[in-house]
C-alpha positions in Angstrom: 4.6 24.4 -3.4 7.7 25.6 -2.8 10.4 24.9 0.1 9.3 21.3 0.9 11.7 19.6 2.5 10.8 16.4 3.6 9.2 14.1 1.3 7.4 10.9 0.8 10.1 7.8 0.3 9.9 5.8 -2.9 8.1 2.9 -1.1 5.4 4.5 0.2 4.6 6.0 -3.1 5.4 2.6 -4.9 2.7 1.2 -2.3 0.1 4.2 -3.4 1.0 3.9 -6.9 -0.1 -0.1 -6.8 -3.2 0.4 -4.5 -1.4 -1.4 -1.6 -1.0 1.1 0.9 -4.2 1.2 3.6 -6.4 3.9 3.3 -5.2 6.4 6.1 -1.7 6.2 4.6 -3.3 6.8 1.3 -5.1 9.7 2.5 -2.2 11.6 3.5 -0.1 10.5 0.6 -2.6 11.9 -1.8 -2.8 15.0 0.2 1.0 15.7 0.2 1.2 14.8 -4.1 -1.4 17.4 -4.1 0.7 20.1 -2.7 4.4 18.5 -4.1 5.4 18.9 -7.8 8.5 16.3 -6.8 6.3 14.0 -5.6 3.5 14.3 -8.0 6.0 13.6 -10.7 7.5 10.8 -9.0 4.2 9.4 -8.5 3.7 9.7 -12.2 6.8 7.5 -12.8 5.7 4.9 -10.7 2.5 5.0 -12.1 4.0 4.3 -15.9 6.3 1.7 -14.5 3.4 0.0 -13.1 1.8 0.3 -16.7 4.5 -1.2 -18.4 4.5 -4.0 -15.9 0.8 -4.7 -16.5 1.1 -4.7 -20.5 4.0 -7.5 -20.4 1.7 -9.4 -18.2 0.2 -12.8 -20.3 -3.5 -12.6 -21.1 -5.9 -14.1 -18.4 -8.7 -16.4 -19.6 -12.2 -15.5 -18.0 -15.2 -17.3 -18.0 -18.1 -16.4 -20.7 -20.4 -15.3 -17.6 -18.1 -12.7 -16.5 -17.2 -11.2 -19.6 -21.0 -11.2 -20.0 -21.0 -9.3 -16.5 -18.3 -6.9 -17.1 -20.4 -5.5 -20.6 -23.7 -5.3 -18.8 -21.3 -3.2 -16.0 -20.7 -1.1 -18.6 -24.1 -0.2 -19.9 -25.4 1.0 -16.8 -24.9 4.6 -16.4 -22.2 6.2 -14.8 -23.0 7.2 -10.9 -22.3 11.1 -10.1 -19.2 11.4 -8.2 -18.3 14.9 -6.4 -15.6 16.4 -6.7 -13.8 18.5 -4.1 -11.0 21.2 -4.3 -8.9 22.7 -1.8 -10.2 25.0 0.8 -8.4 26.8 2.7 -5.3 24.9 3.9 -6.8 21.5 3.3 -6.3 20.2 0.0 -8.8 18.4 -2.0 -8.1 15.0 -0.8 -8.8 15.9 2.9 -12.3 18.1 2.1 -13.3 14.7 0.4 -12.6 12.9 3.9 -14.5 15.8 5.6 -17.1 15.6 2.9 -16.8 19.3 2.0 -17.6 20.4 5.5 -15.2 22.3 8.1 -13.5 20.0 10.7 -15.3 19.1 13.9 -12.8 19.3 16.8 -12.7 17.6 19.6 -10.6 19.1 22.7 -7.5 16.8 23.9 -6.5 19.4 26.4 -4.1 22.4 26.5 -5.7 23.8 23.7 -4.6 21.1 21.4 -7.7 19.5 19.4 -8.1 16.5 16.8 -11.0 15.8 14.5 -10.8 11.7 13.5 -11.2 11.4 10.0 -11.3 7.5 10.2 -10.5 5.1 12.5 -10.6 0.9 11.8 -9.1 -2.4 11.5 -6.4 -0.7 9.0 -5.0 2.3 11.1 -6.6 6.1 12.3 -6.0 9.4 10.3 -7.1 12.3 12.0 -6.3 16.0 12.0 -4.5 17.6 14.5 -4.6 21.2 15.8 -1.8 22.3 17.9 -1.6 25.7 19.8 2.1 27.7 19.1 4.4 26.4 21.2 2.5 24.1 22.7 4.5 20.4 22.5 2.8 16.9 21.9 3.4 14.8 24.8 6.7 12.8 24.0 6.3 9.0 22.6 7.0 6.3 20.2 4.9 4.1 17.8 3.8 0.7 18.0 3.9 1.2 13.9 4.3 3.7 11.2 3.3 7.3 11.6 3.1 9.6 8.5 2.2 13.6 9.6 1.6 16.0 6.9 1.8 19.8 8.1 -1.2 22.0 6.5 -0.6 25.5 8.5 2.4 26.5 10.6 5.2 24.4 11.8 6.5 22.2 14.1 10.1 20.7 15.4 11.1 17.8 16.9 14.1 15.3 17.1 13.7 14.5 13.5 14.2 17.8 12.2 11.8 21.2 11.6 9.0 20.8 9.6 6.9 23.3 7.4 3.6 23.7 5.2 4.0 20.5 3.0 6.2 18.4 4.9 5.9 15.3 6.3 7.4 13.5 8.9 8.0 9.5 8.4 8.2 8.0 12.2 8.4 4.5 12.9 9.0 2.0 16.1 12.9 3.1 16.0 11.5 6.7 16.8 10.7 8.8 19.6 9.6 12.6 19.9 8.3 15.4 21.3 6.8 17.6 18.5 6.6 21.5 19.3 4.4 23.6 17.4 6.3 26.6 15.7 5.6 29.9 17.4 4.3 31.8 14.1 0.8 30.4 14.5 -1.3 27.1 15.7 0.2 24.1 13.6 -2.6 22.0 11.8 -1.4 18.4 10.6 -3.3 15.6 8.8 -1.4 12.1 10.7 -2.1 8.5 10.1 -0.8 5.7 12.0 -1.6 1.9 12.0 -1.3 1.4 15.8 -1.8 3.3 18.9 1.0 5.8 20.2 3.2 4.7 23.1 3.5 7.4 25.7 5.7 8.2 28.1 3.7 9.7 30.6 1.4 8.5 32.6 -1.7 11.0 31.8 -1.7 10.7 28.3 -1.8 6.8 28.1 -4.2 6.7 30.5 -7.0 9.1 28.2 -5.6 7.0 24.9 -8.4 5.1 24.9 -10.9 7.9 24.8 -9.1 9.7 22.4 -8.4 6.9 20.5 -4.9 7.5 19.7 
């Protein structure tokens, strides 16, 4: 996809390549990589480097029992794993998280909606629907937030973000994202801790909406 200006940084790509990135962030990275030729190529470089490192590691002896169990597993019939392709604005990884079904939106107020894809100890990942010109309440962060634009655009103190762009925000950032005027902004957002809202009402509603 052309015109992507905001990419995943190398630290996150390396963590994703090694399998060390928490699942909520992994979904955002995999969705972005499916849309971005540049980051897909960079991820391939990380995968190649990781494979070279593994090839240079000394062999490790394993017990005969472990080897026998592994060989038994290889003899077991392979299970069919469903594959999901892009549907409309939603990349394949997002369709997998949705299990191939449309999002189930829940209203947050003022036309804004969300669909929580997962929520647990590692963090949460959700789809957000923000009407044209609508602002998300001013907030900062208790951790890391990755936001991938799937439709429309938004702008905040960090710049303007269009389809395929990823905003990376942490504890040092405070912002008020505003959806662009052209259409509703639909984003995929992952966090590992609750947001810090500046005003009272959003803070009061946080436990209900799990944001």
